[in-house]
C-alpha positions as CSV (number, residue, x, y, z in Angstrom):
1,X,2.9,-0.2,-29.1
2,X,4.4,0.8,-25.7
3,X,4.9,-2.0,-23.2
4,X,2.4,-2.2,-20.4
5,X,4.3,-1.6,-17.0
6,X,1.9,-4.0,-15.3
7,X,3.3,-6.8,-17.3
8,X,6.3,-6.5,-15.0
9,X,4.6,-6.3,-11.6
10,X,3.6,-8.2,-8.5
11,X,0.1,-7.7,-7.1
12,X,-0.2,-6.1,-3.6
13,X,0.0,-8.6,-0.7
14,X,-2.3,-7.2,2.0
15,X,-0.8,-9.5,4.6
16,X,2.7,-8.3,4.3
17,X,4.0,-5.6,6.7
18,X,7.0,-3.8,8.0
19,X,7.8,-2.6,11.5
20,X,5.5,0.2,12.8
21,X,8.4,2.5,13.5
22,X,9.2,2.8,9.8
23,X,5.6,3.5,8.9
24,X,5.4,6.1,11.7
25,X,8.4,7.9,10.2
26,X,6.7,8.0,6.8
27,X,3.5,9.2,8.3
28,X,5.2,12.1,10.1
29,X,7.3,13.0,7.1
30,X,4.4,13.0,4.7
31,X,2.1,14.9,7.1
32,X,-0.8,12.6,6.3
33,X,-4.2,13.2,7.8
34,X,-6.8,10.7,8.8
35,X,-6.8,8.3,11.8
36,X,-3.2,7.7,12.6
37,X,-3.6,4.0,13.7
38,X,-5.4,3.1,10.5
39,X,-3.0,5.0,8.3
40,X,0.0,3.4,10.0
41,X,-1.3,-0.1,9.2
42,X,-2.0,0.9,5.6
43,X,1.5,2.4,5.3
44,X,3.0,-0.8,6.8
45,X,1.4,-2.9,4.1
46,X,2.3,-0.5,1.3
47,X,5.9,0.0,2.3
48,X,6.4,-3.8,2.9
49,X,5.2,-4.5,-0.7
50,X,7.3,-1.7,-2.2
51,X,10.4,-2.9,-0.3
52,X,9.9,-6.5,-1.2
53,X,9.3,-5.8,-4.8
54,X,12.4,-3.6,-5.0
55,X,14.5,-6.2,-3.4
56,X,13.3,-8.7,-6.0
57,X,13.9,-6.4,-8.9
58,X,14.4,-2.6,-8.7
59,X,12.2,-2.2,-11.8
60,X,9.3,-4.3,-10.5
61,X,6.0,-2.4,-10.1
62,X,3.5,-3.0,-7.4
63,X,0.0,-3.5,-8.9
64,X,-3.1,-2.8,-6.8
65,X,-6.8,-2.2,-7.3
66,X,-8.4,1.1,-6.9
67,X,-12.0,-0.3,-7.0
68,X,-14.0,0.6,-3.9
69,X,-15.2,-2.9,-3.2
70,X,-12.0,-4.7,-3.8
71,X,-10.5,-4.7,-0.3
72,X,-12.8,-6.4,2.2
73,X,-11.7,-5.5,5.7
74,X,-13.8,-8.2,7.3
75,X,-12.4,-11.0,5.2
76,X,-10.5,-13.8,6.9
77,X,-7.8,-13.4,4.3
78,X,-7.3,-9.7,5.2
79,X,-5.5,-9.9,8.5
80,X,-4.8,-6.2,8.8
81,X,-8.4,-5.1,7.8
82,X,-7.3,-3.1,4.8
83,X,-10.3,-1.4,3.3
84,X,-11.5,1.6,1.3
85,X,-9.2,3.9,3.3
86,X,-6.2,2.3,1.7
87,X,-7.4,3.4,-1.7
88,X,-7.8,7.0,-0.3
89,X,-4.2,6.8,1.0
90,X,-2.9,5.7,-2.4
91,X,-4.7,8.5,-4.1
92,X,-3.4,11.1,-1.6
93,X,0.1,9.8,-2.2
94,X,-0.3,9.9,-5.9
95,X,-1.6,13.5,-5.8
96,X,1.2,14.6,-3.5
97,X,-1.2,16.2,-1.0
């Protein structure tokens, strides 16, 4: 039986971010659509998690949920209001569009 890659992962921390300039460079390079301000915040969270996990262990995965109701933008524990649009960003990045 093949090992499950999620056994060697950290779950996404929605309150972790990187500087907006780095996210802006990725936004421009990837030619992403959508509302730029929202996408920049989402990219800041995603990039911060990927960088943090890579610094911990280069083989460490970042686990996240793709369930529509998982990220609650109005929650007091979600300081950057990450919501359903984040899932759309992940799917766009995975598809390479």
